[in-house]
N, C-alpha and C positions, 0 to 999 in steps of 0.2 A: 155649367161653368159656375163654382161656388165664389171666385174671386181669389183662391189659395193654388198653389204651385202645383197641387196633385193634379187638379182638373185639367190644369192648364197643359202640363206636358202630356198627359192621356190625349187630351184637344191635338197636340201636336203628332204625336205617333199616330194618331188616327188619319191626320193627313198625310202624312207619309206614306201610312199603308195604303192610300188610294182612295182612301174612303171621301164621298161628299160629306163635310162634315158643317154643322151647322151649331154655334155656340148659342145654348139657354141659360140666360140667369132666372133661378125662381126667387121672387118677391115674396117673403113669406111673411114679412113683419106687418102687423098693423100701424107700426109708428115708422113711416120711411124716412122721416128725416134723422133717425137713428143713426148716429155715428158710433164706430168699433171702439169697446173699451180694452184697451191690454189685445190681449191674444182672444177673446171672450166673442163667444157666436159667430154665425158666417153669414147673415142676412141682410149686411146693412148698405147704405146707401157706396160706402167707400168699397166696399165689397164687389158692386156692380161697378161700380167705376174700373176700379183693377181687371174684373172679368173682361167687360169691354176693350182695356187696351192689350189685353191678352189675345184675344180673339183678332182685334186689330193687326198685330204684329203678324199673328200667322195666316193674315187675310182671308179667315173665314166669314161670313153675316152671323150677327150676333143679335137677339132678342133678350126681352126681358117678360118673361111671362107674369102675370100677378095671379096667385095660389094663395093668396093670404087668407081669403076666407074658409076654402077647404082645409087650410093650416088652422086655423082656429077651429072648426069644427073639430076633425079628425085627430089633430095632436095635443094643442092646449085645453078644450075643452076636456078631451078625455084625460089629462093628466092631472087637472083639478078632480073631477070625477072619479079616479082611482085614489087619492088621495084621502079626499071624502069618505071613502069606503075604506080606508084603514092599509091600502094597499101602497107598494112602491114600485110605480111605474118606469120604465125606459123609453124616454118619448123621443129617444133615436130612434129605437126599433120601429114606432108607429110612424115617423117620418118618411122612414124607408118602403113599409109598407103601404101606406097610406096616397102618401105623396111622390115622393121620387121615382117611386116603380109602380105607384097606381094611377093616381091622376095624372102625370107627365108622361108616361110609358104609355097609357091609353091615347092622350092626346097625339104623340110622337108617332104613332101605329096610325089614328085617325090621320094624318096629314099625309102618308105615305113612306116614313121612314124605318127602317129595316131594326134597328136598336137604338137603346140610350147608351152612352158611354159616360162612365164615372172616372174617378182617380180613386177608387177603390181598391186596395191591396187584397185580391181575392180572384182565385182562375176559376174557371169553366172548362169542363173536360167534356170531352164526346164518351159517355158509357156504354154498355150495352144494352140499356134502358133507354137512352135517352140522354139528356143533357146532365150534368152534376157539376155542383157548387163544390167545389174548395179554398182550402186555406192557401195563402199566397206562399210563394219561396221562401221569404221573410218573415219566423212567426214573429219575432219581434215585432213588425208592422202590420202584422196580420189583423184585418177588420171583416172576415168572414162570420165571425161572430154577429155582428149588428145586421148582415145579409141573411142572418139565418130566417128571416121571413120569407124571403122570397118563395115565389109556387114555381114550378116546372112551368109553366104557361109565361110566367115574368121573365124566365131563363132561358126563354127561348130569343128574348128579346134584348140580351145585355151583353154588353161589353168593358170589359176591366182591362186594360191595355198595360198597367202597372203591376200585375199581379206577380210577373216572373223576376222584378225587379228586387235584387237581392237588400236595398238599404235606401233608406230616405234620403241619406246624403247622396247617393247616387242620382236620386232623382232632381234635387240642389243644385248639383253640378249640370246635369242635362239642361236646367231652365238657365244656369249662368250662361251654359254655351249659347241656348238659343236666344239670347237678349231678353228673356222676361225679367221684367222689373221686381217682380214678385219671388223671386226664387230665395231670398233668406226669408222672407213673410212667416212669423209664427204659426205654428197651427191653432184653428180654432179649438174650444174646449169647453166645457159644462152645457149650461141648457141653455141655445141660441135666444129665448125667447127671456131670458133670467141673465141679463148682462152685467149686473153685479155680482152674481154668483150666489145674493142671497135666500135660496131657494126657501125656509123656513119664511123668513119677510116676504117675500111675494105671494105665499098662499094666503098669510094672514090676509092677505087685501082681498081673495077671492073666495076663500072658504070660512064661514062664520066662526069663530071661537067658542067653544062651547067647554066652559071647565069641568072636571070629572077626576076620579079617582085614579092612583096608581097602587096597583095590589103586588104582594108578592106571591109566590105560588103557593100558598096554603090560602089565599082568600083576603091577609088580613091588608088594612090601609095603611100604607106607608109613606104615601105623600098625595100632593095634586097636581095635576095639571092644567095650564089653560087652552089646552084644544089637542086632541091626539094626534091631528094631522101632523102634528110637529116635530113629531116621534118618529122614528125608524127602527126595525127590529136591528138589534146590533150597537144601539147607542148606547154612551157610557154618561159622556158629558151633558150636563144641564137640565139632569132629572130634578134637581134639588129637593131630594127626598129626606122627612122630616127621622124619620128611623132608622140608621145603621144594619146593616147587616148581622147577625146573630154571632159569625166568624171575624166581622170587619172587614172583608173583602170586598171590592167596588160591585156594584150592580149595573146591569145591563137591561136595554131593553127584548123582550123574549117576545114578545107578543101582543097587538094590539085589536082591542076588540070594538069595533065600531058601532055594534048595536049597540051594547050596554055604556060605551064611551069610555071605556076603561083600559089603561094601559098596565101589561102585565111585567114585573122585573126578576131576575133573578142572575145567580152566579155565573159567568163565563162558560161555563161547561157545560150548562143546559142550549147554548148556541149551537152545539155539534148537534149535527143531523146526517143522519143516513139514508132519510127516503124523501124525494121530492115528487110530488103530484101533481096535474095541474091540467087548465082546458085549453083552449082560444089556439090549438096547434094545428100546425101546416106542416106538409113536408115538400123536402127543395127537392123536389124530383121524385122518381120512381124509386121507391126504397129497393126492390127487385127481390122481398121476401114478405113474410108474414108479419105485421107487426103487431098483432094479436098474441103474438107468442115471444115469448122472452127471449131477449137477443140482444150479444155485448157491443157495447158502445161506451165511448165518454162523454161524459156531460160536462158543459161549462157555463155558470153562471153571472159571470160578470167579462165585460170585453176585454180584460186585460187579466183576467184569472187562470190559472192553471187548467187544463183539463183534468178530470176524475174518470180513472177508471169506473163502469157502472154495468148495471143489465138495465133495461128498462119492456115495456112495451104497454100496447095499447089496452086499455081494461072499462068494464062500466061500473062507473061511481056506485060502493056500496051505501047504502045511508046511513050507517051506524058510523060513515068517515065521512059524511059530507060537511061541511063547514060555512058559518058564514061567509065565507071568503069565495065558495064557489058561485058560479052566476048561473040565474036563472034559469030554470030549462037544459042545463047541461045533465046528458048522459053518462059521458065517457071520458075519461080524462088520461094522459101518459103516466104512468107509475115507473120513478126510476128509483133502483138500489145501487148505492156506492158499493163499489166492492173491496170493504173494509181490509181484506185481506193484500191487498195491494195498495190502496189510497187513508189518508184519514179522513174523518168524518169533515163535511163544509160548516162552514162557520158564518154565521150573523145572512141567514138566508130567510129573505123577506116574499111573504105573498106579492104580487106583481110584478117580480123579478120575473125575466125571460132566462128558461134555460135552454141552451142549443146542444144539440146531441150530432155527433161525431162519430163515426164508424171511419178509422183510419184519419187520412187529411180530408175526407169528404164530411159534407155537411148533409145530415140526414133530413132533420128538420126542426122544429125548437117548439114550445108551449108556454104558455103564461102558468107560472107557479100559484098554486089555489091553498096546498097545505105543504108545512116540512114536519117530517117526525123525527123529535131527539133520538140519538144514536142508543141511550140509554132505553128507551121507551122498545126503538125498534127492535135491538138483540132479546 
């Protein structure tokens, strides 16, 4: 129970379904005195109090579990390390992977509980090969992307009571009818451990700044930066380039080279990519077919992005295609080619982002992007 309306209504529905329900709030902040700022974050004292009041109204036991040390190690430290390595991580994916559906779920199962129920908008379907994770009925609110890291074992102990709800407005109306004071509480957003939303400023306190060069695609120096970790692929503003482009058009960050501490910029059209590849992959249940053979799917690279028709396969990493973004020891990667006959190339794809694969409404699995091939070169 995060202290928000979704998890409170999910708990209420679990109670009405006849389950024995215990409310748990995760204390993840290393600064427990922190209060909520606007609608940012989800781990403050204020949120814990909101969750406790909801549990009291539902008549269920309520506990606060301190997982702040695990959160720091598995989410915050990983976030810092990824940016220092020139990647753009998604901490919400790591939190679901390492905290909510690993540390929390393992502790719950050890205590004898059958499942962890959350307020995520997604559904679980019993398929011919076992449990499958699917999109929620309301695609506008669908959160299956951030759950793409769940494994078959974890899905066996998950329960999403809100998956079939057509809209968030109905959840808020239900909360009102139940007398929950948080019925109109704003949704949390951004990164919970960066409450002011200034990611670059926060990173500057944790990653040493090392000035370096900004290059164009020909290798010419067109500016300097005060720390490559402060940039991300697709960025246009704040580049402070000393030389304008030959055609006078804006330039965007195309890549970050952590080893040489360089940022490469170029025209917007060079942000278009039609091939993605990466490791750190997992499957959300038994695929039901050989993933080593090319298969049709859709790929989604951000939580609120449109899925794109593609073909994918799990393949050995070729030495000539290995980049400094590949993790040491990785031997295989998921390779995805956008179906350019049915979709436009993807824009602004950064190493470190998570790509989630879908077959229809089903989440097949996910991987962390290590390389993205520009459309012109892929063609």
